N, C-alpha and C positions, 0 to 999 in steps of 0.2 A: 457665581462662576458658571459659565456655560459648559455643558458636557463636551462640546467639540474641542475644547482646549486640551483634553486628555487624549485626543486621537492624533495619529501622525498626520502632518499637514499635507502630505502628498497623496493621501487617499481621496479619491473623488466619490461623492455620494450619489446614489440613485442613477448611476450609469448602468446600462444593461450589461449583464455578464457575457463576455465574449470568449469562446474557447480558443485555446492556443493551437494553431495549425502548424507551428514551427517544426515539431519532430517529423511529421510526414512530409512537409514541404522540403525540409533539409535532405531527407532521404531521396526524394524525387530529384532534387537539384544535383545530388551527388551522382545520379544516374544519367547525367546529360550525355555521356559518351556511350549510351546503350542504344542499339538498334534491335527491335524485336520483329521476327518474321513469323508467318503462319507455321503451325506444326506440319501441316500436310504440304506436299510439293517439295521442290528443291530450291526454294527461293534464297535461303541463307547461303548455301554453297555457291549458287550462281552469282550472288552479289560479291562474295569473297573472290571468286575466280575472275570476275569482271574487274575488280580493283587491281588484282595482280597483273592481269593482262594489260590494263591501261598503263601501268607503270613500265612494263616491258616494252610496249609499243612506243611510249614516250621516249624512253632511253635509247631504243634502237634507232629512232628517227634522228637522234642527236649523236649517234655513234658511240653511245656510252653503254657500259655493261650494267646489268641489274643484279643485285645481290639479294637472295632470298634466304630467310631462315625458315626451315620447314619442320613440321611436326608429323608424328605418325598416329596411328589409331583409327578408329571408326569415324571420328568427327570430321577430319579433313579429307577423308577418302573421296567423297563426292566432289570436292574442290579439284582434286587431281584429275578425276575423270572428266570434269568439264574443261580443264586446261588441255587435256589430251584431245578432246573434241575440237577445241579452238585451234589447236595445232594442225589437226588433220583436215578440218573442214574450212577454217578461216585463214590458215597459213600463219598462225602465231609462231614467231621465230624465237627459239630458245638458244640459239648459237652463242649469244652474248650473255647468257644467264649463268651466274655462279650461285651454288647452293651450299648451305651449311645446315645439317640436321641438328636438332636440339640434343639428341641423346641416343644411347645404345645400351642394351643390357650387357653387363660385364660377364664374360665367359662364353658368350655366343659367337660363333664364327659367322662370317658373312653369308654362308650358305645355309645356316640353320633356319628351319621353317619359321621360327618366331623372331629372327633377327630383324632389326629395323633396316639394316642394309638391304636385305632381301625384299622386305616390304616396299621400300622406296623404288627399287629397280623394277619389280614386278608390276607395281601399280602406277608408276609414273615415268621414271627416267628412260626405260627401254622403249617407250611409246612416243618420245619426243626427240628433237634433234639437239639435245644438250651434249656438250663435249664431256666425255668421261672424266677428264682431268679437272673439270670445273665442279665436280660433285665431291662434297666433303661430308663424311659421316664418321663419328668417333669409332675407333677400332675396339671391339669387345674382347679381342684376343691379345692386346698389348700386355707384355709381361709386367707384373706388378711393379717391379723396380724401375721400369721405364715410363710409368704413367705420368709422373710430374712433367717430363719433357714432352710427352705426347700431348698432354693438355695445353702446355705452354705453346707448342707448335700450332695447335688448333686456334688458339687466340691470335697468334701472329698472322695466321692465314686470313682470319676475318679482317684484321687491321689492314693487311696488305691489299685486300680486295676493296678497301675503301669503306668498310662498315656495312651493316645490313640495312637495306632499304625498307623491306617489309618482313616482319617476323610473325609467322603464324604460331598460335598457341592453342592448346586445349587446356582444360582446367580439370584436375583430378578431384575426386570426391572429398579429399582432405584439403583441397585448395592449392595443391602443388602446381607449378608451371615448369615444363620440362620435368626433370626428376628432382627439383628443388623442394624437398619435403618440408613439413612444418618446422619452423624455427631456423630455416636457412638464413644466413646473413645476407643483408642487402648488398654488401660489397663483394659477394662470392663470385668466383670465376669458374671456368670449365674445370671439372674435377671428378674424382670417383666418390660416389655416395652410397650409403646403405639405404635400402628401400624400406619405407614405412610398411607396417603390416597391412594397412588398408590398401595400399598400392599393390601389394602382392596378392591380396584377395581379389582385386579388380582384374588382375592378370590371369586368374585361375582358368577361365574358359579357354584361353589360348594354349595353356600348357597342360590342362587336363587334371593334374593333381598338384597339391601344394609343394610336394618335394621337388618338383621340376621347375618351379618358379624361381628365377634368379633372385639373389639377395642383394646384389649390387648393380650399379649402372654408372656410366659416364654421362655427365650432363653439362650443358652450358650453365654457367652460374647466373644468379639474378642480375648482377651488374652487366654481364655479357648480354643478356636479353635486353636490359634497359638501354644499352647503347644503340639499339636499333632506332632508325629514324621514325618508323611507324610500326605499331604492334596491333594485330588483330587477334583477339581471343574469342574462340568459338565454343559454344556449349549447346547441347541439345538434350531434351528429355527431362522429365520431372525429377528423376533421381539426382540431377545436378542443381535443382532449384534452391535448396537450402544453402549450399556452399556459394552459389552465385550471389545470393542475398548478402552473405558475409563479405564476399569479395568486392561487391559494388557499393553496398550501403554501410557496411560495418567499419569499425575503426581500422586504420592501417596498422597491421600487426604481423609479426613473423609467424604467428600461429596459423594464419591464412596467408600464405605467400602471395597468392593472386591479388590480395588487397593492395600490395605495393603498386599495382598498376594504376591505382587512383592518382598517383603522383607523376605518372609519365605524361609529358606534354602532348603526345599524339598516340594514345592507346585507346582502342575501341573494343567494346564487347558486342559480338554478334550472337544473338540468342534466338532460339525458337520460343514460341509462346509457353511451352511446357517448362523450359529451363528458366524462363523469366517469371514464372507464376508466383514466386514468393516476393518479388520486388514490390515496393509500395505503389509504383505506377501501374502495376498489373492488378494488385489486390484492391486498391482504392483509387481507381482512375478518376473518380469525381473530384479528387483533390487537385489533380493536375490539369483537368480540362473542364469546360462548361458542359455539364451532363444534360442529356436529353431525358428528362424524367418521364416522358410518355413511353419510353422503352420499358416494357414490363420485366424483361429479363434482367436489365440493369437495376431496376428498382427493387426486385426481389433479392438480388445479390446484396444490395446495399442494406436492406432491412435485416437480412440474416447476419451481416457483418456487425450491425449494432447489437443484435441479440447476443452474439458471441463475445463482443467486446465488453458488454455490461453484465453478462451472465443472467439476463432477464428473459423470460418468455416474451413472445411478440406482443401479446395483449397487455403486457405491463410496461411496455416502452413508453417513455414520455417524450415530449417535444425537446426537452433539455438533453435527453440521451442522444437524440439525433444531432442536436447542435454541437454537443461535445465531441461528436465523431465526424464533424465537418459535413453534416447532411441536413442542416437547417433548410436548405433550398428544396430538398425532397418533400419535407413536411409542408412547406409553403406551397409547393406545386400541386400536391395531391391530397393533403389533409391527413391528420394523424389517425382519425378513426377509419378512414377509407384505406389507409396503408395497412393497418392491423388486419382488417377484414380481407384485403387483397392477399396478404402474405399467407395467412392461415388457410384461406380457400385454395390458393395455388399449391401450397405444400401438401395439403390433404388430398387434392385432386391427383397428385402424382402417384399415390399409393395404389398398387395393383393387387387387390385382394383376390382370393381364389376364384370367386364368381366372375371376375372380369378377365381372367386369363384367356389367351388365345385358345380356341377350341376348333377341332376338325380342320386344322391348317397343316400345310406341308412346311416344315421348318428345317432349315439347313444351318447348322452351327459350324462356323469355321474356327478352328483352333490352331493358332500358329505353331505351338509346341504340343506334344501329346498330353499335356496336363493343364493347359490354360483353360479349357472348358470347365473342368471341375473346380479349379482354384477360383476362377473369376465369376462363374455363374452356376455353380453346382446346385444351389437351391432352386433357381429358375429351371435348370435342366431337368431336375426330377419332376417339377410341377408340370412342365409342358409335355413331358414324355407320357403323362397319364392319358391325355385326350387329343394328341396330335400325332401325325406321322413325322418323326424326328430322325434326321441323319446327322452325324458328326463327321466333318471332313478335316482330318489332321493334315496340316499343310506342310510341315517339315518333320523329319524323323527325330530331331532332338538328340541325336547320338553324341554330341559333344559334351553332354551333361551326364554321361554314364562312366563310372569308374572302371578301371581295368579289372579289378577283382571281381566285378559282376560278370565279366566275360569268362574269367577262369571258373567261376561257379557254374556258369551255363555249360561250359565244355565238360566239366566234371560230371554234372547231372546227365548230360547227353550220353557220355561214355558209360556211366553206370546203368542208365536206362537200357541201353543196347545190350549190355551184358546180362541184365536181369531178365529181359524179355525176348532175347534172341534176335534183336535187330542188327543191321549192319553197323560195324564199328569203323567210323571214318578216321582211322588213325593218322593217315597222311595229312588230312585236312587239319586235324587237331594239332599235329606236330608242327605244322607251319605256323599256326597262330601262337602256340605256346613258345616256339622259338623266338618269334617276334616280340612277344611280351617280355621274355627274358632279356632280350637285348635292350628293349625300351626301359626296363627297370634299372639297368646298369648305366644308362646314358644320363649324364648330369642334368640335362634339361629335357629329357624325353625325346620321342620321335613321333612324327605324324603317323596316325594309324593307317595300316594297310587296308585295302578294300574289304578283306574278309573280316577284319575286326570291326569295321564300321557296320558291316552287314549284321553281325551278331548284336551289336549295340542297338541297331535299328529294331531288330526282332524283339529285344528285351523291352524296349519302350512301346512297341506295338502291342505286345502281349499285355503289358500293364494297362494300356489304353482300352483294350477290348474288355479286360476284367472290370474296369471302371464303368464302361458303357453298360455292361450287363448288370452291374450293381445298381445303377440309377434308373434302369428300365429302358435304355435306348437300344433298339434292335438293329439299327443300320449304322454303318460306319465305313469310311474309306480313308486310305492313306495316299495323299497326293504326291508326296516326295518332290516338292518343287525344285527345279534345277538350281535356282540361285543359292540354295543351301548346300549344294553338293561340293563343298570345299574340304570337308574333313576338319575344318578349323573354325574358330569363333567368328572370324571375319568372313563376310559373305559377299557374293557377287551382286551386282545390281539386278533389279527385276528386268526381264526381257520378255519378248513376245511369247517365248516358250512357256514361261510361268503363267502368263495371262491366259494362254490357250488352255492350259490344264484347268485353271480355275473356271474358265467359261464353260468348259465341257462338263464340269461338276454341276454348274448351275443349270445348264440345258438338260442334263440327264435327269435331274431331280425335280426341276420346275417348282422351286419353293415359293410360298406366299410371303414368308418372312425369313430373313437371314440374320444371324448373329455373327459379329466379328469383333475382334479385339481393337478397340479404338483409343486406347490410352497413349500409344506411341511413346511409352516411357521405358520400355525394357532396355537395359544398358547396352545390349548388342544390336539393337535396331531391327530385330526380326519382326516384331509386331508392326512396325512402320512399313517395312517392305511388303509384308503380307496384306495389309490393308490397301496399300497402293495397287497390288495385283488385283484385289477384289474390286476396287472402284473402277479400274481400267476395264475389267471384264464386264462390269455392269453397263458401261457406256455403250449405247446403241442397242441395248436389249429392248425388244418390243414390249415384253411383259416384265416390267421392273418390280422386283419384290421390295417390301419394306426392309430397311437396313437398321437393325438395332445394334448399337455399339455397347460393349461391356468394357470395363477397365481391368487391366491385368493385375498381377500379383504385387506390383510395385506402387500402385496408387489407386485412388477411388474418385469417381465423379462426386463433386459436392452436391448436396441436395438442391441447391438453388439452380445448378446448371443441368441436373439430371431431368429427364422427361418421365421416367418410370422408376418407382421405388418398390421393390418386392420384399415384403416382410418375411422373416424366417423365425419360426419358433425355436426354442432351445433344442428340441428333438431333431428338427431339420438341420440345425447347425451341427449336431453330433453326426447325423447321417452324411453331411457334406464332408466332415472331417474323415469319416471312414472311407469315403470315395477317394479323397486325396491320398489316403494311406495305401490304396491299391497301386499307386506309383511308387513301389518300394525302392527303386533305384534312385529316387529323388529325395528320400528321407534322410534325415540327420545331417548330412554334410555334402549335398550335391554341389559340384563345382560351378557356382554362380558368381557373377562379378560383383564387386563392391561389398558394402556392409549390409547384411540381411538381418533384420530384427527378428531373429528366430527362424524357424522353418516356414515353408510355404503355408502350411495349414494354420500356423500361428499368425502369420501376416494376414491371411484371409480373414480369420476370425476377428482379429484386432480391428481391421478396417470396416468389416460388416457391423461390428458392435459400435464403432465410432459413429457410423452413419445413423444408427438408431438413436444414439445418445444425443446427436445434434438435433434430431427431430424432437426428442424429449425436451431439450433445452428450449426450442422454439415454442413448446406448448402442445406438441402432438406426441404423447407418450404411449407406453404400453407395449413396445416392441423390443425383442431381444437382439435382433440383428436385421440388417437390410442390405440387399444388393441393389446397385444403382445402374441404370441404363440410359443412354441417349438415343433418340430416334433421329437418324441422319436425314437431313432434308435432301 
């Protein structure tokens, strides 16, 4: 009897093993409704505004009205600004437009600084020719016993208008759309909801302290949203990347409400590159397209991905490892041995040892907030301060991240200092601020800080920044206080020529050879993105253009394959960096930052610096405790 008789008849012998590409290909196929835009620039918002304007013009030409479902927050803000520009410059007519807002915090009056009613009027409606009676926003002051009828009336108004033509959405870090928190039912309609803890954390910068953040909101339901003829979901920043992956590629589930959008016949995700960074088409582009393997950057990225997928160092990777990860074509194009040598040489060449550090240079470090410099490049900052002329330019005061109790402590110290050493006692000044803080503490949702309070909070952060500079050996610093930040709230104004002029003056006065800037563009409130935009605009047209080194902020890190420079830190240098971060005492323990933070800033920084070193160790380049990563902008 032949041995083949004991084997399953459907097994074919001696056929080459072929890896299954199905999982990645399936994920990429699910993302067919995704459009990815560059991180820099305003391309995403312009594309959304153009889509909305096109629908309005089409309907106006036919004498029909356009019904828009609108969202609030930082993500759609630039869309509204562009639509306002189109109205004022291009004559876009909103007289036939009817709007319905997604949601409103319950308990906030229309005039409250953080109400969505006020947000929409200040940022959009009062700048266009929309009819006030055509604007619909849920009322946060509706008596609780009247809420069922109020919500039903909102639904009837949408139906009477003919349904929503285009619905704008943002996506929360927990995957909510509107305020439909995890496990919201797909058949839900406009209603009062309790806010998830992660949603309330994300709102912290707007309200200042947790006790002021509303616990409830009125929101359109999932089914209400799904009745829209077209849905555009927008997301920006790497802090949204993981939830975007779940919403686009994951299973459709109530645990991530945004995943329901996979089943809408005309729903699209508009993402910047950072928000899309966890999608298969971004992480493994060679699966979706025919890759140009002569591109060294793409090849290195691919080799690193195989090392991470297999857990093997680069010099131990086999041709089969590449094939199993859909990269057989890379080996065929460049050869296995050459790939190993190329990867190890490229990664090792990125490491900037002490002897290769810039020396006798003029270096200007731009820090968006008063602590981004030490959090993101504290090790590098100490190293370059030893043999270069270094100045730190703090671009914004960062006062929205200071708790009120820090102001009370400051006032108490000032008063006791005056009493102890015979200085003037500014009782009237103190009384005004203490009176305001008293009224603010009894207000259910807080009050916008008065200028005097903001000034004290600014001084607190400046004092901490100066202390940190002195600790790391930086002798020169300046506080630019860019105008775009001067709202007293988490939401900022767009960059204007006034901001650019201040940045340009800083550059001209110092004449740097090298500048450092936050280039991650991932901070949840967009300040890093705005600051980098001002820097790039200020650099345009400069005769003597300095090198631009980008560092990543507290929220993310450049991957070794995309970084140009890797700076190793010893364990003692990690400890010194931590002590420098501690000089920012107002930001320790529980600073009001948006979204979920995996510990304090010093813990986040140490975790990502250690992770970069661990990746290098995995690739086969070991012996480092931590590393900071930088990109040199072209």
